[in-house]
N, C-alpha and C positions, 0 to 999 in steps of 0.2 A: 365330567372332565376332571382328570386328576390335578392336584395342585401343581405338579411339575409341568404338565402340559399347559396349564393356564399361564404359568410364569413365562414359559417360552413364547407363548402367543403374545403376551403383553410386551415382551422385549422386542419381538419382530415388528409389532405394530408401532412401537415407539421409534424404532429405527426408520421405518418408512415415513412416519410423520415428520421426523427431523429433516429428511431430504426434501419432503414436499414443502415444508415451511421455508427452507433456504430458497426454493424456487419461487414461492408465492409471497412470503413475508407479509401476511395480513393484507394483501392486495388481491382483489378478485381477478385482476388482469395483470399477471406478472410479465416481465420482459421475456421475449422469446429467445431461444438459442441463437447464437451467432457470434461474430467478432465485434468486440467493443473496444473503444479507445478512451483513455482518460480525457475528461473535459477540463482543460486548463483553467477555465474560469471558476471551477468548483473543485479544485484539487490543491493540496498543500503537503509539503514534506518538512517536518521539524525534527531536529536532532538535539540531543543533550548528552553531556558528559560531566561527571562530578569533578569539581575543582577544589583540591585541598581538603576535601571532606566538609567544606563549608557551604557550598551551594552547587546547583546544577547549571553549568554554562549552557545556554540555549541559543540555537541559531536555526536557519532554515535554508532550503534550496528552492529556487524559484523556477527551475526548469526540470520537469519530470514527465516522462511519458510511460504509460502502461497499456499493454495490449492484452485483453482478456478474451480467451476462447471459452464462451459461456455455454454450458450444457444445462438448460433449464430443468430437464427431467431428471438428470443425474449430476448435481453440482459437484460431486466428488470426482467426476471425470473432466472437470474444467481445468484450464491451465492459464498461466499468466507470465508475462515477461515485462519487467519494469526497468527503466534506465534513468539515471540521474546524472545531470551535467555538474561535475564538481566545481566548475568555474562560475556556477550560478549561486554559490554560497553567499548568504547575506547575514552578517553578524551584527549589523548596526553598531559597529565599534564607535565609541563616542569621541575619539580623537583622530579623525581622518587626516588632519594636517600633520600628524606625527608619522603615521604609517598606513599603508593600504592593507588592512588586516584581512579583508576578504580575499585579496590576491594571494597573500601569504598562506592562508588556510587552503585555498584551492589549488595552488601550484607547487608549493615547496614539498620536497621529498619527505620531510618529517611529518607532513600532514597528508593531504589527499594526492599530491603528486601530479595533479592535472589529468588523471586517468578516470575514464567513465566508471560509474558505479552501476552494477547490473545485477538483477535478481531474476533467475529462471526457475520456475516451479518444477517440481518432480512428482509431488504427491499432495493431494488435498484430502484432509480428514475432517469430517463433521462431528463435532462433539456434543452440540445440542441445537435447539431450534434456531439460534442466531449466531452461533460461534463455531469456530473450527481452527485448524492449523494448516498452514501451507509450508511444506518442506521443499527446499530447493538449494541451488548453488548461488552464493553471493560472490561476485567479483568486485574486488576493492583494491586499488593501487596495483592492478595487474595480476593479483593473486586470487584464486578461487577456492573457497571453503564452503562446507555445508552450513546452512542456516535455516531457522524456522521462524515464520511469522505467525503471530496470534491474530486471528482475523474475526471481526464482527461484521456480519451481513446485516446491513441497515434496511434493506428492502429493494424492491424493483417495481417498475411501472411499464406496462406495455405502451403507454402513451403519456409522456409528461405534458400536461396541458399547455404550458407556455410555449413549448417548442415543437409539439406534435411529433415526438419521437420517443423510443424506449429509453429508459434510464435505469442504471443499477448503482447502488451506493454501498461502499465498504469503508470501514475503519480498520487499520492494521498497526501492529507494533512489532518491531524486530529489535532484538538485543544481541549484539555480538561483542567479542572481546578484542581490543586492540592488540593484545599480545599474540593472537593467532596470526596477525599480519606483521609481527616483529616490531610493533610501534611502542609498546609499553616502556622499554628502557630509554627511549629517546626523549620522552616528555614525562617527567616524573610528577609533575604538579597536577595532572588530571588522572581520573580513575581509569580502570581497565575496560569497564562496560560502556558501550555506546548504545544509546536508545534512539531508534528511528521511529517516528510516528507519522503515519500516512493517513490522510483523509481524501477520499476521491469519489467522484461520480463518473460513471462511464456511459458512453452512448455509442451507437453503431458507428463503425469506423469511417464510413462515407461522410458522416456529419461532424467528425472531430478534427478535420484537417486544419481549420482556421484557428487563430488565437482567441477569437471571441465567439460567443454564442448569442444569437439575436432572435427575437420573436419574429415570426413571419409577418411582413407587412408594415412593421413600425420601426424597425432598426434599433430598438432599445435592447440593452442587455437583459437576458432572461435571468430570473432568480430561482 
């Protein structure tokens, strides 16, 4: 075999291996294809923005839902829709007697404007065995612009022992510019880049409707 043919064979094998690992992720029984919903007991959304070049102001959203159409054999053919409730913002502002800062962030036009935040994927690309990018449309304050999430595939299970159902885990980071939504001139004390960090476990949609996840038979929260 010539050197060129050997190189092409190795590249093809590496590509196939990457897709397979996204499906299996070191687990002999990966989660099957299907529709999955985020498990609210094991999901979080954190955002941060630079303040005066001195620190990163950090807060979170407490209500997020994600629906994943998972293709176990070809993860690049999967798709996801995620929605965040802006009114669920939680800043832990230390002086609530002075002002309701959560309400201000969630509802005022110079901030989130009370409008849902939504990401709809359009293309999934696998870059290595546990990483990839998801390009799509981000709707924020009623405007939609392209955005890209950097995603880490943490693994999947055909049967999570505590709850006896499949589970898939992801970490993701999305960075967008406030100026693309016309916000930068309105608040000059914070930076242009907003970083959103998502940690989530997903399970079959029929099992994700309730706010809590319990182990069968004992009623205790699953971990």
